[in-house]
C-alpha angles and dihedrals in degrees: 000000000000093000095050093051098037089052089056093046092051092061113105113274097359102104090046090048091054093047094049089045091054094050096043093049096053097081091051089051091051098047100077097054093038092053093049094050090046094052095045094041116028095028093038094223125140129259089257090063090043086057089056090057091048089049091050090054091048095050089050090052093049094051098040103045100077092041094052090044090053089050091055089050093049107037106017135257101283098048090044099046102041094073089049092053092051097045097042094047090050092051096050093044090050096043097082090060099047129096118237099269092052092046091055089055099043096049088056087058090047090056092044091055099032110149104258093228092139095056094035092058093050093042088052092047088057087059102040099042123064114239093252090062100038093094091062092040094054091044089054089049090054090051091050090050089054089052090051094054090045093053101036103061091042091053090047093052093047092051090050096045095039095042124354142292088255089058091048093051091048089052090051087055095048094044088050090056091046095048092045092049089052090052093048091048094049094042093189114205116265095181135037117257089237092056112094116221093227093047111140113257122214129209110315104180102073134156091255091052088050090053092055091045086051090052090052090054092049094045092051091047092056094044095048093043089052089051096051092043092051094054091046092049093055094042090051089050090052091246104113088145089068093062092091100055093038091055087048091054089050092049089047091055087053091051093053091046093049093051093049092046092053093059097037117111090216120097107200113185118245095255090052090053091047088055090050089049091053092048092048091052094053097079091061087066090065100036113130116197133003096283092053092045092049091053091046096052090050087056092044090052097053097082095039100089093035094056091048091046091050093048093051094045093049093049090054091054095046101060137047118257090251090068102029094104093052094045093047086053090054089052090056090047092053090050088052089052091052090051091048091052100040101048099056097035095051089041091058091048090049091050090055105033111016137259094293090063087051092058089047094051091052091050098042098044093043091046094047092052089049091048091051091050093049090051093051090048090050093048093048091050091051092048090052091048091051089054087057097247130115118353119253113256130203117267096248099289101122136051128275095020140165119235107251090220086070088064110111087235089080096048 
């Protein structure tokens, strides 16, 4: 394990990219919990109205991600990111002084102009890291993302409880400027030097790309459903104070899974990993007591980082460099769609049937989407084989394997 990741980190520019990505992602990881605490506390609104603010930010993210990625593709990193740094920092610095209605509006703008650090890091990894090492690189990126979302909310809560929500929002703004400035200074490559800017681009939206985007929706649905159900389970048990360390266990399982995925010779396709994620989530539906739930969330976490790493690595392979930023943005949008679908649906089920049913809903819906996708892939492969074209390959169940999305049937 050490050799695989150390080899990646020794590549020119990679270690610096991971470090800058970690720093620049922290304010984004802080923003959700800080906004919620600000709306509920400083503005004296309820959690429902705080949810509206979070939804406004989410819609902005979903709309803006492909657009900002396309700008990076067309005009380069610095010219595309500088306006995002200016707008987003202004929003977060102004946010503590706004009333509720204005806050709803400006956080939409913040989402629309969010500095695309997540997609830029992955886009740059596809340039800096040779294809043979990209699996380990994207696994490490998923692990670093998990660390960000473990640190960010904790830091946000500490700033609110130790100071105020206004202070925390101001820190988000300052950190956004700092992270964006680091990204602009480093200016990591988003396209190979040998790739001409005016190279002709073939068809980008293909059936195999849609399959990967479907996997992104399903994975996000399972993950957010697990998140909501875990909080509900502990609240119902009268143990809300256990949420922090339970989430840490869940993230720890994801860290371990991501590190193991990066060094494994197997290449499971994204939909296979989504199916495994759904299966791993199911035991939490039947967990009885804190010990059993703790063990279940570790198991549920193991496939999280691998499935996200696989989705990102596959997106990189499926599109030409000239459109990678845009397509990585679409990947982020599809994960946002999965979040937007999973949280309310699992929430409704939890209200009616309890937290266990929430876990089961996340697992069953996500698993069903993955199963349908796998059937479509298999049928397309068989049809291609009957036509006398490329042979059908296994759907990522043996090692070493070829990703079935590389089959010409999906071009």
